[in-house]
TORSE-142597 format. One record per residue (C-alpha): residue number from 1; chain; z, x, y; residue in one letter. Coordinates in steps of 0.1 Angstrom, whole numbers, plus 5000, padded with zeros to 4 digits. Example, Ala and Ser with C-alpha at 12.3 -4.5 7.8 and 13.67 -1.06 7.14 Angstrom:
ATOM   n chain   pz   px   py res
ATOM   1     A 5078 5123 4955   a
ATOM   2     A 5071 5137 4989   s
***
This chain:
ATOM   n chain   pz   px   py res
ATOM   1     A 1697 2095 5800   m
ATOM   2     A 1660 2101 5805   s
ATOM   3     A 1648 2122 5834   s
ATOM   4     A 1618 2110 5853   s
ATOM   5     A 1607 2146 5855   k
ATOM   6     A 1599 2146 5818   d
ATOM   7     A 1562 2153 5814   k
ATOM   8     A 1556 2132 5783   t
ATOM   9     A 1556 2094 5790   p
ATOM  10     A 1580 2073 5770   v
ATOM  11     A 1571 2037 5780   v
ATOM  12     A 1588 2004 5780   l
ATOM  13     A 1566 1974 5787   q
ATOM  14     A 1584 1943 5799   v
ATOM  15     A 1571 1907 5799   l
ATOM  16     A 1583 1872 5795   p
ATOM  17     A 1571 1865 5759   e
ATOM  18     A 1547 1875 5732   m
ATOM  19     A 1530 1842 5725   e
ATOM  20     A 1494 1843 5735   t
ATOM  21     A 1474 1851 5767   g
ATOM  22     A 1459 1879 5787   g
ATOM  23     A 1492 1895 5796   v
ATOM  24     A 1502 1897 5759   e
ATOM  25     A 1468 1909 5748   v
ATOM  26     A 1469 1937 5775   g
ATOM  27     A 1504 1947 5764   t
ATOM  28     A 1493 1950 5727   v
ATOM  29     A 1462 1970 5737   e
ATOM  30     A 1482 1995 5757   i
ATOM  31     A 1509 1997 5730   a
ATOM  32     A 1482 2004 5704   s
ATOM  33     A 1466 2032 5724   e
ATOM  34     A 1499 2048 5732   l
ATOM  35     A 1508 2047 5695   q
ATOM  36     A 1474 2062 5686   k
ATOM  37     A 1481 2091 5710   r
ATOM  38     A 1515 2097 5695   g
ATOM  39     A 1533 2085 5727   i
ATOM  40     A 1566 2067 5721   k
ATOM  41     A 1565 2032 5735   n
ATOM  42     A 1585 2000 5733   f
ATOM  43     A 1581 1964 5743   v
ATOM  44     A 1608 1939 5755   a
ATOM  45     A 1602 1901 5757   s
ATOM  46     A 1616 1868 5746   q
ATOM  47     A 1595 1871 5714   g
ATOM  48     A 1566 1851 5700   g
ATOM  49     A 1538 1851 5675   r
ATOM  50     A 1522 1884 5689   m
ATOM  51     A 1553 1904 5680   v
ATOM  52     A 1536 1905 5646   y
ATOM  53     A 1508 1926 5662   d
ATOM  54     A 1535 1951 5675   l
ATOM  55     A 1551 1952 5641   d
ATOM  56     A 1518 1962 5625   r
ATOM  57     A 1515 1990 5651   l
ATOM  58     A 1551 2000 5644   k
ATOM  59     A 1559 1996 5680   v
ATOM  60     A 1596 1986 5684   p
ATOM  61     A 1602 1952 5701   h
ATOM  62     A 1635 1942 5718   f
ATOM  63     A 1641 1905 5720   t
ATOM  64     A 1658 1893 5752   l
ATOM  65     A 1656 1860 5772   p
ATOM  66     A 1633 1876 5797   l
ATOM  67     A 1615 1844 5804   k
ATOM  68     A 1646 1830 5822   s
ATOM  69     A 1646 1827 5860   k
ATOM  70     A 1683 1822 5861   n
ATOM  71     A 1697 1849 5884   f
ATOM  72     A 1728 1856 5862   f
ATOM  73     A 1707 1857 5831   r
ATOM  74     A 1683 1881 5848   m
ATOM  75     A 1713 1904 5858   r
ATOM  76     A 1725 1904 5821   k
ATOM  77     A 1689 1912 5810   n
ATOM  78     A 1690 1942 5835   a
ATOM  79     A 1721 1956 5818   k
ATOM  80     A 1705 1952 5784   a
ATOM  81     A 1673 1969 5795   l
ATOM  82     A 1693 1997 5811   e
ATOM  83     A 1709 2004 5777   k
ATOM  84     A 1675 2003 5760   i
ATOM  85     A 1661 2028 5785   i
ATOM  86     A 1691 2052 5781   r
ATOM  87     A 1693 2049 5743   d
ATOM  88     A 1656 2056 5738   n
ATOM  89     A 1648 2082 5764   g
ATOM  90     A 1624 2059 5783   i
ATOM  91     A 1611 2074 5815   n
ATOM  92     A 1586 2047 5826   i
ATOM  93     A 1593 2009 5828   v
ATOM  94     A 1561 1988 5831   h
ATOM  95     A 1567 1952 5842   a
ATOM  96     A 1540 1925 5839   r
ATOM  97     A 1556 1894 5853   s
ATOM  98     A 1581 1884 5880   r
ATOM  99     A 1613 1872 5863   a
ATOM 100     A 1614 1902 5839   p
ATOM 101     A 1602 1925 5866   a
ATOM 102     A 1634 1919 5886   w
ATOM 103     A 1655 1928 5855   s
ATOM 104     A 1633 1957 5848   a
ATOM 105     A 1634 1969 5884   y
ATOM 106     A 1672 1968 5885   w
ATOM 107     A 1674 1986 5851   a
ATOM 108     A 1650 2013 5860   a
ATOM 109     A 1667 2019 5893   k
ATOM 110     A 1701 2023 5877   r
ATOM 111     A 1687 2045 5849   a
ATOM 112     A 1668 2067 5874   g
ATOM 113     A 1634 2063 5858   v
ATOM 114     A 1599 2053 5870   k
ATOM 115     A 1590 2017 5876   f
ATOM 116     A 1554 2004 5876   i
ATOM 117     A 1540 1968 5878   t
ATOM 118     A 1508 1950 5870   t
ATOM 119     A 1496 1920 5890   f
ATOM 120     A 1480 1898 5864   h
ATOM 121     A 1475 1868 5888   g
ATOM 122     A 1478 1853 5922   t
ATOM 123     A 1514 1840 5924   y
ATOM 124     A 1520 1809 5944   g
ATOM 125     A 1535 1815 5978   l
ATOM 126     A 1553 1782 5982   g
ATOM 127     A 1559 1763 6015   p
ATOM 128     A 1560 1786 6045   f
ATOM 129     A 1555 1815 6021   g
ATOM 130     A 1591 1813 6009   i
ATOM 131     A 1582 1824 5973   k
ATOM 132     A 1571 1857 5986   k
ATOM 133     A 1607 1869 5984   i
ATOM 134     A 1607 1862 5947   y
ATOM 135     A 1571 1875 5941   n
ATOM 136     A 1577 1907 5961   r
ATOM 137     A 1592 1925 5931   v
ATOM 138     A 1557 1930 5918   m
ATOM 139     A 1550 1953 5948   t
ATOM 140     A 1582 1974 5941   y
ATOM 141     A 1564 1995 5915   g
ATOM 142     A 1559 2031 5925   e
ATOM 143     A 1523 2023 5914   k
ATOM 144     A 1509 1987 5914   v
ATOM 145     A 1481 1979 5890   i
ATOM 146     A 1456 1952 5902   a
ATOM 147     A 1434 1938 5875   i
ATOM 148     A 1404 1930 5898   s
ATOM 149     A 1394 1933 5934   n
ATOM 150     A 1403 1897 5938   h
ATOM 151     A 1439 1905 5929   i
ATOM 152     A 1439 1937 5950   k
ATOM 153     A 1428 1917 5981   n
ATOM 154     A 1454 1890 5974   h
ATOM 155     A 1482 1917 5973   i
ATOM 156     A 1470 1933 6005   l
ATOM 157     A 1466 1900 6023   q
ATOM 158     A 1500 1886 6014   n
ATOM 159     A 1524 1916 6010   y
ATOM 160     A 1534 1946 6031   k
ATOM 161     A 1523 1973 6007   i
ATOM 162     A 1506 2007 6012   d
ATOM 163     A 1471 2004 5997   e
ATOM 164     A 1475 2039 5983   s
ATOM 165     A 1500 2026 5958   k
ATOM 166     A 1475 2002 5943   i
ATOM 167     A 1454 2012 5912   r
ATOM 168     A 1425 1990 5903   l
ATOM 169     A 1422 1988 5865   i
ATOM 170     A 1400 1960 5852   h
ATOM 171     A 1409 1941 5820   r
ATOM 172     A 1385 1946 5791   c
ATOM 173     A 1365 1934 5762   a
ATOM 174     A 1372 1947 5727   d
ATOM 175     A 1337 1960 5719   i
ATOM 176     A 1346 1966 5683   e
ATOM 177     A 1349 1928 5680   r
ATOM 178     A 1326 1916 5707   f
ATOM 179     A 1294 1933 5696   s
ATOM 180     A 1263 1916 5681   p
ATOM 181     A 1262 1941 5652   s
ATOM 182     A 1298 1932 5643   a
ATOM 183     A 1291 1896 5635   v
ATOM 184     A 1278 1888 5600   t
ATOM 185     A 1253 1861 5591   q
ATOM 186     A 1280 1844 5571   e
ATOM 187     A 1303 1841 5601   r
ATOM 188     A 1274 1827 5622   m
ATOM 189     A 1265 1801 5595   i
ATOM 190     A 1301 1790 5593   n
ATOM 191     A 1301 1783 5631   k
ATOM 192     A 1268 1765 5629   i
ATOM 193     A 1282 1741 5603   k
ATOM 194     A 1316 1737 5621   e
ATOM 195     A 1300 1728 5654   y
ATOM 196     A 1271 1707 5641   n
ATOM 197     A 1245 1730 5657   i
ATOM 198     A 1209 1721 5653   a
ATOM 199     A 1183 1750 5652   d
ATOM 200     A 1159 1734 5676   d
ATOM 201     A 1179 1733 5708   k
ATOM 202     A 1194 1761 5729   p
ATOM 203     A 1232 1761 5728   v
ATOM 204     A 1254 1762 5760   l
ATOM 205     A 1290 1772 5753   l
ATOM 206     A 1321 1767 5775   l
ATOM 207     A 1352 1781 5758   p
ATOM 208     A 1387 1779 5772   g
ATOM 209     A 1416 1757 5777   r
ATOM 210     A 1408 1721 5786   i
ATOM 211     A 1422 1719 5821   t
ATOM 212     A 1408 1707 5854   r
ATOM 213     A 1407 1741 5871   w
ATOM 214     A 1385 1755 5843   k
ATOM 215     A 1358 1731 5855   g
ATOM 216     A 1348 1712 5824   q
ATOM 217     A 1341 1681 5845   h
ATOM 218     A 1319 1702 5868   l
ATOM 219     A 1298 1712 5839   l
ATOM 220     A 1293 1677 5827   i
ATOM 221     A 1282 1666 5862   e
ATOM 222     A 1258 1696 5863   a
ATOM 223     A 1243 1687 5829   l
ATOM 224     A 1234 1653 5844   a
ATOM 225     A 1215 1670 5873   k
ATOM 226     A 1195 1695 5852   m
ATOM 227     A 1158 1694 5849   q
ATOM 228     A 1159 1708 5814   n
ATOM 229     A 1172 1682 5789   r
ATOM 230     A 1166 1702 5757   n
ATOM 231     A 1201 1717 5750   y
ATOM 232     A 1233 1712 5730   y
ATOM 233     A 1265 1719 5750   c
ATOM 234     A 1297 1728 5732   i
ATOM 235     A 1330 1724 5752   i
ATOM 236     A 1358 1739 5731   t
ATOM 237     A 1394 1746 5737   g
ATOM 238     A 1429 1732 5734   d
ATOM 239     A 1438 1703 5757   s
ATOM 240     A 1475 1712 5754   q
ATOM 241     A 1484 1675 5758   g
ATOM 242     A 1462 1668 5788   r
ATOM 243     A 1449 1636 5772   q
ATOM 244     A 1442 1620 5806   h
ATOM 245     A 1418 1647 5815   y
ATOM 246     A 1402 1646 5781   m
ATOM 247     A 1396 1609 5785   d
ATOM 248     A 1381 1615 5819   y
ATOM 249     A 1357 1641 5804   l
ATOM 250     A 1346 1617 5776   e
ATOM 251     A 1341 1589 5801   n
ATOM 252     A 1319 1612 5822   l
ATOM 253     A 1297 1620 5792   v
ATOM 254     A 1293 1582 5786   h
ATOM 255     A 1286 1576 5823   k
ATOM 256     A 1258 1601 5824   y
ATOM 257     A 1245 1591 5790   k
ATOM 258     A 1250 1626 5776   l
ATOM 259     A 1261 1615 5741   e
ATOM 260     A 1245 1637 5715   g
ATOM 261     A 1240 1665 5740   r
ATOM 262     A 1277 1674 5745   v
ATOM 263     A 1303 1681 5718   g
ATOM 264     A 1340 1684 5723   f
ATOM 265     A 1360 1706 5700   f
ATOM 266     A 1397 1716 5700   g
ATOM 267     A 1411 1750 5693   r
ATOM 268     A 1386 1776 5684   y
ATOM 269     A 1386 1807 5663   s
ATOM 270     A 1362 1836 5657   d
ATOM 271     A 1350 1837 5693   v
ATOM 272     A 1325 1865 5687   p
ATOM 273     A 1307 1845 5660   a
ATOM 274     A 1308 1813 5682   l
ATOM 275     A 1292 1833 5711   m
ATOM 276     A 1266 1848 5688   m
ATOM 277     A 1252 1813 5679   v
ATOM 278     A 1251 1803 5716   a
ATOM 279     A 1223 1811 5741   n
ATOM 280     A 1243 1807 5773   v
ATOM 281     A 1280 1814 5778   i
ATOM 282     A 1297 1796 5806   l
ATOM 283     A 1327 1802 5829   s
ATOM 284     A 1329 1773 5853   t
ATOM 285     A 1363 1777 5869   a
ATOM 286     A 1367 1759 5902   i
ATOM 287     A 1396 1781 5912   e
ATOM 288     A 1395 1819 5912   p
ATOM 289     A 1404 1836 5879   e
ATOM 290     A 1423 1868 5882   a
ATOM 291     A 1398 1885 5860   f
ATOM 292     A 1380 1862 5835   g
ATOM 293     A 1375 1877 5800   r
ATOM 294     A 1349 1852 5790   i
ATOM 295     A 1324 1867 5814   s
ATOM 296     A 1326 1902 5800   i
ATOM 297     A 1330 1891 5764   e
ATOM 298     A 1298 1870 5768   g
ATOM 299     A 1280 1900 5783   q
ATOM 300     A 1293 1923 5754   a
ATOM 301     A 1276 1899 5730   m
ATOM 302     A 1243 1903 5748   g
ATOM 303     A 1242 1866 5760   k
ATOM 304     A 1232 1851 5793   i
ATOM 305     A 1265 1844 5812   v
ATOM 306     A 1266 1818 5839   v
ATOM 307     A 1297 1819 5860   a
ATOM 308     A 1314 1808 5893   s
ATOM 309     A 1310 1831 5922   d
ATOM 310     A 1347 1835 5928   i
ATOM 311     A 1376 1856 5915   g
ATOM 312     A 1374 1885 5891   g
ATOM 313     A 1339 1874 5880   t
ATOM 314     A 1325 1890 5911   l
ATOM 315     A 1335 1924 5897   d
ATOM 316     A 1319 1919 5863   t
ATOM 317     A 1286 1901 5867   i
ATOM 318     A 1256 1917 5885   i
ATOM 319     A 1239 1885 5897   d
ATOM 320     A 1204 1881 5882   g
ATOM 321     A 1207 1913 5861   k
ATOM 322     A 1236 1908 5837   t
ATOM 323     A 1241 1871 5842   g
ATOM 324     A 1239 1844 5869   k
ATOM 325     A 1265 1834 5895   l
ATOM 326     A 1265 1799 5909   f
ATOM 327     A 1283 1785 5940   k
ATOM 328     A 1318 1775 5928   s
ATOM 329     A 1326 1738 5925   n
ATOM 330     A 1290 1729 5932   d
ATOM 331     A 1274 1709 5904   a
ATOM 332     A 1239 1712 5917   q
ATOM 333     A 1242 1750 5920   s
ATOM 334     A 1255 1751 5884   l
ATOM 335     A 1226 1729 5872   a
ATOM 336     A 1201 1752 5889   d
ATOM 337     A 1217 1782 5872   a
ATOM 338     A 1215 1766 5838   l
ATOM 339     A 1179 1756 5844   d
ATOM 340     A 1172 1792 5853   w
ATOM 341     A 1189 1805 5822   a
ATOM 342     A 1170 1782 5799   l
ATOM 343     A 1137 1790 5816   s
ATOM 344     A 1139 1827 5807   l
ATOM 345     A 1113 1840 5783   s
ATOM 346     A 1127 1857 5751   p
ATOM 347     A 1118 1891 5766   a
ATOM 348     A 1136 1883 5799   e
ATOM 349     A 1167 1870 5781   a
ATOM 350     A 1168 1901 5759   e
ATOM 351     A 1165 1924 5790   k
ATOM 352     A 1195 1906 5807   i
ATOM 353     A 1214 1907 5774   g
ATOM 354     A 1209 1944 5770   k
ATOM 355     A 1219 1950 5807   a
ATOM 356     A 1251 1930 5801   g
ATOM 357     A 1260 1950 5770   i
ATOM 358     A 1255 1982 5790   k
ATOM 359     A 1276 1969 5819   n
ATOM 360     A 1305 1962 5796   v
ATOM 361     A 1303 1995 5777   r
ATOM 362     A 1301 2015 5809   d
ATOM 363     A 1328 1997 5828   n
ATOM 364     A 1350 1972 5809   f
ATOM 365     A 1360 1986 5775   t
ATOM 366     A 1395 1987 5761   k
ATOM 367     A 1393 2025 5760   q
ATOM 368     A 1385 2027 5797   i
ATOM 369     A 1414 2003 5806   m
ATOM 370     A 1438 2023 5784   c
ATOM 371     A 1427 2057 5797   d
ATOM 372     A 1431 2046 5833   k
ATOM 373     A 1466 2030 5826   t
ATOM 374     A 1478 2061 5807   i
ATOM 375     A 1465 2083 5835   n
ATOM 376     A 1487 2063 5860   v
ATOM 377     A 1517 2069 5837   y
ATOM 378     A 1510 2106 5838   k
ATOM 379     A 1504 2105 5875   e
ATOM 380     A 1539 2090 5879   l
ATOM 381     A 1554 2118 5860   l
ATOM 382     A 1536 2144 5880   g
ATOM 383     A 1510 2157 5855   e
***
């Protein structure tokens, strides 16, 4: 059995699955940095396409039905995790979601090792706050990582927790990928052809899943209110079967006579190249995002970012200096912000772009996130 007094971290990250998303990306980023430093680490999940990324890093992955919320299944998972902990000398268990966190908590407690959690989002409280009982496991970590001030405030407002346990560690942009110098002309040309981009109009880009809370409808309403009519707006992302909402968006475009100015595209790839051919990157969520990677990725590319003034974005954008915040769920405020962005002179846009790049490199890199997380691991073990 591992002793929590061991000075060198041996880490097991536990999450529901390894398909796609911010939780999975963060898991791989930490696993990669631990591996680079020669720190033994493991991941347990239900599996998924991103297990391939762990295989490339030579990080062992244990496949368990950790997405299950069935109490008896969660208990079985706890026994399996306890065996993994003991067999591999693990001294820190890092849980990133509620159902697997319960199993991980029970396993860590039985094995006598350290337990840490990351709050990746604001979990629903249910009627009369009944779901707090289920959610509360995420506060059981000896340290609790919050990925933004928005999440930290949510934890403090809804759960009885000592603030001194919370560690604020923002998510990040991969500046090796999201950098103007990293995108070749060939990649940009491919995106120009793929998205039918003319060279005589500024490009507005809203990337992200097609779902109402992401605010695609708000953007279309704002486009109809803008003073500036010289633009091409790309709305790209997977609708994930939300055909009713897609039909609604297309009807809005027709209603406001925006055909030819707005293009809908499905799943997207090579995000850095797509951002590079855009002038303005948008984040139009009408509900607070836990962090919001698009805002920092857009800044990392030296682009003007226009985003809602809610959620994690408040941590990442310096209003008027590295981007522009608009009043959430307010089409006129978004229209005004877009008119502002398109009215900037080339020199003004370049100044804001450079400030955005500096902001990300100073505060939101993968290295900073990994360093802070590994420091919490070491703090737990008393280094």
